[in-house]
C-alpha positions as semicolon CSV with decimal commas, in nm:
position;residue;x (nm);y (nm);z (nm)
1;V;1,536;-1,580;2,063
2;P;1,470;-1,961;1,923
3;A;1,138;-1,865;1,844
4;L;1,285;-1,623;1,612
5;R;1,536;-1,820;1,463
6;Q;1,299;-2,099;1,349
7;C;1,065;-1,859;1,224
8;S;1,376;-1,678;1,026
9;A;1,447;-2,010;0,905
10;R;1,102;-2,082;0,794
11;L;1,102;-1,780;0,601
12;S;1,456;-1,810;0,439
13;S;1,335;-2,128;0,282
14;S;0,990;-2,010;0,157
15;T;0,905;-2,051;-0,197
16;L;0,825;-1,705;-0,211
17;S;1,078;-1,514;-0,225
18;S;1,119;-1,162;-0,165
19;K;1,398;-1,096;-0,434
20;H;1,086;-1,154;-0,654
21;V;0,851;-0,934;-0,550
22;R;0,866;-0,719;-0,257
23;W;0,821;-0,390;-0,120
24;S;1,166;-0,224;0,016
25;R;1,056;-0,245;0,369
26;P;1,150;-0,465;0,622
27;P;0,865;-0,697;0,796
28;L;0,676;-0,661;1,128
29;L;0,637;-0,935;1,357
30;L;0,255;-0,910;1,446
31;S;0,027;-1,092;1,692
32;S;-0,284;-1,172;1,658
33;P;-0,533;-0,926;1,488
34;I;-0,731;-0,804;1,794
35;Y;-0,420;-0,843;2,043
36;P;-0,222;-0,523;2,163
37;V;-0,070;-0,369;1,922
38;R;0,393;-0,458;1,930
39;L;0,553;-0,169;1,817
40;H;0,868;-0,163;1,676
41;S;1,198;-0,101;1,891
42;T;1,570;-0,104;1,812
43;S;1,860;-0,180;1,953
44;I;2,117;0,061;1,735
45;N;2,358;0,286;1,931
46;T;2,264;0,659;1,830
47;S;2,570;0,821;2,015
48;I;2,841;0,970;1,799
49;S;3,202;0,882;1,828
50;S;3,338;1,138;1,670
51;V;3,283;1,372;1,331
52;H;3,530;1,475;1,079
53;R;3,456;1,743;0,801
54;T;3,555;1,711;0,454
55;E;3,482;1,938;0,154
56;N;3,061;1,973;0,135
57;F;3,045;1,642;0,342
58;L;2,985;1,549;0,759
59;E;3,135;1,223;0,784
60;V;2,957;1,060;1,114
61;T;3,137;0,753;1,314
62;W;2,934;0,640;1,542
63;R;2,986;0,451;1,878
64;D;2,892;0,084;1,728
65;R;3,149;0,184;1,463
66;R;2,891;0,276;1,166
67;T;2,985;0,514;0,935
68;S;2,711;0,807;0,796
69;R;2,786;1,075;0,523
70;Y;2,600;1,390;0,529
71;P;2,629;1,648;0,227
72;S;2,660;1,969;0,397
73;I;2,364;2,162;0,216
74;F;2,192;1,876;0,344
75;L;2,231;1,944;0,727
76;R;2,199;2,317;0,710
77;D;1,866;2,261;0,461
78;T;1,693;2,045;0,712
79;C;1,779;2,274;1,073
80;Q;1,554;2,262;1,326
81;C;1,563;2,604;1,504
82;A;1,268;2,822;1,545
83;K;1,387;3,035;1,242
84;C;1,439;2,735;1,016
85;W;1,108;2,522;1,152
86;H;0,771;2,621;1,223
87;K;0,724;2,412;1,505
88;S;0,313;2,422;1,486
89;S;0,281;2,325;1,127
90;Q;0,542;2,067;1,143
91;Q;0,673;2,197;0,792
92;R;1,011;2,335;0,707
93;S;1,018;2,754;0,695
94;Y;1,359;2,849;0,561
95;D;1,397;2,834;0,154
96;F;1,817;2,830;0,081
97;I;1,764;2,929;-0,260
98;R;1,596;3,287;-0,126
99;D;1,833;3,304;0,124
100;G;2,119;3,246;-0,195
101;L;2,279;2,998;0,037
102;N;2,550;2,822;-0,251
103;T;2,555;2,455;-0,248
104;D;2,915;2,365;-0,220
105;I;2,943;2,490;0,163
106;T;3,092;2,347;0,460
107;P;3,038;2,463;0,812
108;Q;3,320;2,690;0,990
109;H;3,308;2,470;1,331
110;V;3,166;2,159;1,438
111;T;3,130;2,067;1,828
112;L;3,027;1,730;1,936
113;S;2,877;1,725;2,262
114;S;3,047;1,537;2,572
115;D;2,776;1,247;2,557
116;G;2,750;1,234;2,176
117;K;2,415;1,260;2,161
118;S;2,423;1,609;1,944
119;I;2,627;1,793;1,767
120;I;2,610;2,205;1,671
121;L;2,769;2,305;1,330
122;L;2,839;2,683;1,319
123;W;2,792;2,825;0,924
124;H;2,968;3,144;0,752
125;D;2,693;3,381;0,842
126;G;2,687;3,307;1,200
127;H;2,350;3,055;1,221
128;E;2,414;2,762;1,398
129;T;2,210;2,436;1,390
130;I;2,233;2,206;1,656
131;L;2,087;1,847;1,516
132;D;2,041;1,559;1,774
133;A;2,211;1,234;1,698
134;T;1,876;0,998;1,695
135;W;1,751;1,276;1,430
136;L;2,125;1,195;1,260
137;N;2,032;0,850;1,255
138;D;1,649;0,863;1,143
139;H;1,796;1,090;0,872
140;E;2,057;0,885;0,735
141;L;2,110;0,884;0,340
142;C;2,074;0,552;0,247
143;P;1,836;0,297;0,032
144;D;1,674;0,122;0,357
145;N;1,554;0,205;0,645
146;T;1,692;-0,060;0,915
147;H;1,879;0,246;1,064
148;L;1,538;0,412;1,211
149;S;1,425;0,458;1,551
150;S;1,137;0,312;1,720
151;K;0,899;0,628;1,660
152;Y;0,902;0,560;1,265
153;L;0,660;0,303;1,079
154;R;0,793;0,017;0,922
155;L;0,552;-0,116;0,709
156;P;0,552;-0,495;0,656
157;E;0,623;-0,661;0,354
158;P;0,325;-0,838;0,179
159;A;0,262;-1,218;0,242
160;L;0,179;-1,383;-0,079
161;W;-0,054;-1,601;-0,087
162;S;-0,221;-1,922;-0,287
163;A;-0,549;-2,007;-0,246
164;S;-0,493;-2,282;0,010
165;E;-0,300;-2,049;0,220
166;M;-0,556;-1,755;0,213
167;A;-0,835;-2,019;0,310
168;K;-0,575;-2,106;0,626
169;K;-0,512;-1,749;0,719
170;I;-0,920;-1,586;0,644
171;D;-1,044;-1,643;0,986
172;N;-0,722;-1,458;1,159
173;L;-0,820;-1,151;0,880
174;R;-1,202;-1,082;1,064
175;F;-1,239;-0,756;1,253
176;P;-1,594;-0,685;1,382
177;L;-1,698;-0,347;1,316
178;H;-1,778;-0,211;1,634
179;R;-1,444;-0,281;1,736
180;L;-1,257;-0,132;1,463
181;F;-1,490;0,182;1,481
182;N;-1,384;0,196;1,825
183;E;-1,063;0,095;1,941
184;S;-0,735;0,240;1,830
185;E;-0,517;-0,042;1,840
186;V;-0,781;-0,311;1,659
187;V;-0,778;-0,026;1,346
188;Y;-0,369;-0,023;1,375
189;N;-0,362;-0,395;1,357
190;W;-0,662;-0,427;1,088
191;L;-0,438;-0,161;0,865
192;I;-0,125;-0,397;0,932
193;Q;-0,327;-0,681;0,769
194;L;-0,441;-0,523;0,508
195;L;-0,091;-0,435;0,377
196;T;0,004;-0,763;0,469
197;H;-0,199;-0,998;0,322
198;G;-0,460;-0,809;0,103
199;M;-0,762;-0,822;0,214
200;T;-0,929;-0,879;0,521
201;I;-1,317;-0,934;0,632
202;V;-1,519;-0,724;0,870
203;T;-1,773;-0,920;1,020
204;E;-2,127;-0,796;1,245
205;A;-2,171;-0,512;1,018
206;G;-2,576;-0,562;0,955
207;T;-2,766;-0,498;0,649
208;E;-2,837;-0,151;0,665
209;P;-2,729;0,042;0,355
210;G;-2,522;0,330;0,418
211;T;-2,326;0,148;0,670
212;L;-1,992;0,213;0,449
213;K;-2,022;0,574;0,473
214;K;-1,943;0,596;0,889
215;F;-1,605;0,479;0,771
216;R;-1,517;0,847;0,714
217;E;-1,624;0,950;1,035
218;H;-1,407;0,596;1,249
219;V;-1,110;0,540;0,974
220;A;-1,068;0,735;0,639
221;L;-1,268;0,930;0,346
222;L;-1,432;0,767;0,094
223;K;-1,321;0,814;-0,296
224;E;-1,632;0,962;-0,498
225;T;-1,670;0,876;-0,845
226;A;-1,951;0,915;-1,115
227;Y;-2,090;0,618;-0,887
228;G;-2,123;0,839;-0,580
229;E;-1,971;0,787;-0,289
230;T;-2,121;0,437;-0,227
231;Y;-2,247;0,273;-0,498
232;F;-2,487;-0,053;-0,530
233;V;-2,456;-0,419;-0,659
234;K;-2,725;-0,574;-0,802
235;S;-2,827;-0,734;-1,113
236;I;-3,048;-0,484;-1,317
237;A;-3,200;-0,526;-1,704
238;E;-2,985;-0,401;-1,951
239;A;-2,720;-0,330;-1,772
240;N;-2,473;-0,067;-1,830
241;N;-2,209;-0,214;-1,629
242;L;-2,101;-0,589;-1,595
243;A;-2,063;-0,553;-1,224
244;Y;-2,497;-0,530;-1,262
245;D;-2,516;-0,787;-1,470
246;A;-2,611;-1,160;-1,372
247;S;-2,360;-1,314;-1,568
248;A;-2,027;-1,407;-1,461
249;L;-1,740;-1,137;-1,391
250;S;-1,399;-1,231;-1,496
251;L;-1,099;-1,095;-1,307
252;H;-1,040;-0,768;-1,285
253;T;-0,903;-0,435;-1,064
254;D;-1,164;-0,167;-1,022
255;L;-1,161;0,171;-1,215
256;P;-0,806;0,135;-1,419
257;Y;-0,978;0,372;-1,634
258;L;-0,877;0,664;-1,370
259;D;-0,568;0,813;-1,348
260;H;-0,520;0,748;-1,002
261;E;-0,686;0,409;-0,909
262;P;-0,853;0,355;-0,569
263;G;-0,632;0,189;-0,339
264;I;-0,885;-0,017;-0,130
265;V;-1,243;-0,193;-0,288
266;M;-1,504;-0,217;0,026
267;L;-1,784;-0,491;-0,054
268;H;-2,055;-0,491;0,222
269;C;-2,310;-0,762;0,182
270;L;-2,665;-0,664;0,244
271;S;-2,836;-0,944;0,125
272;Q;-2,747;-1,271;-0,020
273;G;-3,006;-1,524;-0,212
274;P;-2,954;-1,864;-0,305
275;P;-2,589;-2,084;-0,377
276;G;-2,382;-1,880;-0,636
277;G;-2,219;-1,562;-0,688
278;E;-1,923;-1,647;-0,533
279;T;-1,611;-1,351;-0,495
280;F;-1,302;-1,452;-0,667
281;F;-0,941;-1,333;-0,506
282;T;-0,628;-1,371;-0,677
283;D;-0,293;-1,232;-0,531
284;G;-0,156;-1,065;-0,830
285;F;0,185;-1,014;-0,682
286;Q;0,237;-1,392;-0,635
287;V;0,088;-1,477;-0,996
288;L;0,380;-1,189;-1,054
289;N;0,632;-1,357;-0,864
290;R;0,560;-1,690;-1,072
291;I;0,601;-1,573;-1,358
292;R;0,956;-1,390;-1,334
293;Q;1,046;-1,713;-1,217
294;E;0,932;-1,853;-1,580
295;D;1,046;-1,563;-1,778
296;P;1,105;-1,230;-1,662
297;L;1,088;-1,066;-1,968
298;L;0,735;-1,130;-1,950
299;V;0,706;-0,874;-1,632
300;E;0,872;-0,627;-1,808
301;T;0,681;-0,634;-2,135
302;L;0,354;-0,604;-1,932
303;S;0,534;-0,325;-1,760
304;E;0,677;-0,141;-2,046
305;V;0,343;-0,147;-2,305
306;V;0,124;0,092;-2,185
307;V;-0,252;0,048;-2,213
308;R;-0,559;0,248;-2,256
309;W;-0,866;0,198;-2,038
310;A;-1,204;0,307;-2,096
311;S;-1,536;0,338;-1,930
312;R;-1,833;0,546;-2,054
313;G;-2,232;0,556;-1,935
314;H;-2,502;0,689;-1,749
315;D;-2,535;0,514;-1,397
316;P;-2,851;0,467;-1,266
317;H;-2,816;0,526;-0,850
318;S;-2,630;0,811;-0,897
319;G;-2,768;0,951;-1,217
320;R;-2,482;1,104;-1,369
321;S;-2,362;1,024;-1,656
322;Y;-1,957;0,971;-1,707
323;H;-1,697;0,880;-1,995
324;Y;-1,330;0,775;-1,812
325;E;-1,024;0,700;-1,992
326;A;-0,647;0,636;-1,866
327;E;-0,347;0,488;-2,007
328;H;-0,164;0,261;-1,761
329;P;0,052;-0,053;-1,826
330;V;-0,104;-0,397;-1,701
331;V;0,221;-0,380;-1,407
332;T;0,369;-0,056;-1,312
333;L;0,713;-0,132;-1,137
334;S;0,955;0,096;-0,909
335;K;1,285;0,225;-1,040
336;S;1,478;-0,116;-0,833
337;K;1,201;-0,352;-1,026
338;Q;0,981;-0,422;-0,769
339;V;0,596;-0,451;-0,867
340;E;0,393;-0,200;-0,723
341;Q;0,050;-0,170;-0,866
342;V;-0,134;-0,378;-1,100
343;Y;-0,390;-0,324;-1,374
344;F;-0,618;-0,553;-1,522
345;G;-0,920;-0,665;-1,701
346;F;-1,147;-0,753;-2,012
347;F;-1,466;-0,560;-2,021
348;N;-1,269;-0,233;-1,919
349;R;-0,967;-0,261;-2,133
350;D;-0,947;-0,003;-2,490
351;S;-0,856;-0,190;-2,805
352;R;-0,526;0,051;-2,840
353;L;-0,185;-0,064;-2,740
354;S;0,096;0,206;-2,778
355;T;0,358;-0,043;-2,933
356;D;0,431;-0,234;-3,252
357;P;0,301;-0,540;-3,353
358;D;0,597;-0,756;-3,270
359;T;0,577;-0,572;-2,911
360;A;0,240;-0,614;-2,915
361;F;0,245;-1,016;-2,951
362;Q;0,468;-1,066;-2,665
363;W;0,238;-0,882;-2,464
364;Y;-0,043;-1,103;-2,531
365;K;0,198;-1,390;-2,426
366;A;0,242;-1,204;-2,111
367;F;-0,125;-1,051;-2,060
368;H;-0,232;-1,422;-2,107
369;R;-0,009;-1,576;-1,880
370;F;-0,126;-1,321;-1,639
371;G;-0,502;-1,421;-1,655
372;Q;-0,426;-1,800;-1,706
373;L;-0,236;-1,828;-1,375
374;S;-0,526;-1,579;-1,206
375;E;-0,788;-1,786;-1,319
376;D;-0,594;-2,112;-1,159
377;E;-0,793;-2,304;-0,907
378;N;-0,503;-2,336;-0,720
379;N;-0,421;-1,956;-0,715
380;Q;-0,778;-1,805;-0,671
381;F;-0,976;-1,830;-0,320
382;R;-1,321;-1,813;-0,369
383;Y;-1,526;-1,708;-0,137
384;Q;-1,918;-1,626;-0,061
385;L;-2,028;-1,335;0,111
386;K;-2,268;-1,324;0,396
387;P;-2,510;-1,088;0,478
388;G;-2,332;-0,819;0,754
389;E;-1,964;-0,904;0,626
390;I;-1,784;-0,649;0,462
391;A;-1,476;-0,741;0,222
392;I;-1,220;-0,482;0,194
393;F;-0,892;-0,570;-0,037
394;D;-0,593;-0,405;-0,210
395;N;-0,719;-0,274;-0,516
396;R;-0,352;-0,249;-0,621
397;R;-0,270;-0,619;-0,539
398;L;-0,563;-0,829;-0,616
399;V;-0,722;-0,928;-0,892
400;H;-1,099;-1,005;-0,837
401;G;-1,410;-1,155;-1,008
402;R;-1,748;-1,312;-0,932
403;G;-1,918;-1,637;-1,023
404;P;-2,280;-1,637;-1,192
405;L;-2,600;-1,552;-1,082
406;S;-2,931;-1,783;-1,125
407;K;-3,199;-1,586;-1,166
408;A;-3,371;-1,644;-0,779
409;A;-3,010;-1,563;-0,649
410;A;-2,979;-1,257;-0,909
411;A;-3,330;-1,118;-0,769
412;V;-3,193;-1,133;-0,456
413;R;-2,813;-1,043;-0,376
414;C;-2,776;-0,695;-0,313
415;L;-2,381;-0,578;-0,211
416;E;-2,295;-0,203;-0,159
417;G;-1,977;-0,072;-0,242
418;G;-1,700;0,166;-0,169
419;Y;-1,353;0,316;-0,186
420;C;-1,099;0,456;0,004
421;A;-0,742;0,597;-0,117
422;W;-0,409;0,457;0,065
423;D;-0,261;0,790;0,094
424;D;-0,557;0,826;0,380
425;L;-0,551;0,475;0,548
426;L;-0,160;0,541;0,531
427;S;-0,169;0,864;0,715
428;K;-0,430;0,717;0,965
429;L;-0,192;0,431;1,060
430;R;0,122;0,689;1,094
431;V;-0,139;0,872;1,363
432;L;-0,209;0,552;1,568
433;H;0,154;0,486;1,540
434;R;0,259;0,808;1,676
435;E;-0,009;0,774;1,924
436;F;0,112;0,439;2,090
437;Q;0,438;0,582;2,085
438;A;0,355;0,906;2,291
């Protein structure tokens, strides 16, 4: 308890206040990346003290004196009986619209079990719904999820970082490939760290091309594009993409010209020549946090002006021609104005802006400030990938780039890249969480 209080005090005094840039999820307390998984538990009392019917609603009072309200139509719609819920598929089979049910309903009778662990609802058509108190608690209608029981996974808040902070953390964000492919607890904690910090380094991966494709067998499917399931980043003459040129590569997010930009980028270092060609990483959420403190209107402008992103050409590795276009603002915000995603870059940004001249000028001021802070050496973490290492990072949050390559370095350096969708990685995380609960 004293240690937790000290931790809480440090968090509350942090300059990276979560009120500026955060996800609406309570944090997880984690041990070292490859230590055993710590699952969240709750001390909330999920026994019911009393229930009270009102018109169209049911009011539940818990034994810890909390009160919850549920629309009656919600309780009928979420009935868990065999007629309404398909057990093997874990899907709802009851369709209240086809059943002709009116949304203005109230159960005819409500019975609370003597131990307060369940309620029985009798409806006008004779149907009976039995709901467990823990289920009711987990499905309480409220904006946050602090009331959830331990069987539900709580995703962590992002821990925003500067260059010096990431330099201190990076050694704790390394995961040996053989453990990632063979130990569920390591995969679980790797995913939590990726969500928390936005980047990890997988080590001991060897230098064999095709290693990234093994992720689909052990972790998640790869997202295929016109560049192939994986692609090779190597300097070539008359490059069709600046990533294949030896010059410096400015900060960007990958593939902003897709309607669904890949959530995760993987870069496997197969060979590395003389010094040069460092990879740069900047925490875009941390930069936006700083901008919001300076001038919140700049973030609003970046979220409101729609930018066209485009890329066209012929990929020499896959042999495919492509012409991608998509429209996104530089920043997407949730309904509660929290930052969800960053789209950034110069070489894939089209020259069309969907706005008026005055707003366009303000947009350039905001875009310039984001780029300026992203390039600041205090924010930009530089890392020289070694052969056998894989940098895996959050493409929604981090902007990345590369330093220039000498002629000697360009002749040797080769990376194999690939993409994953967060949907698949979060699916893996939930499956593991359920297994650990069992």
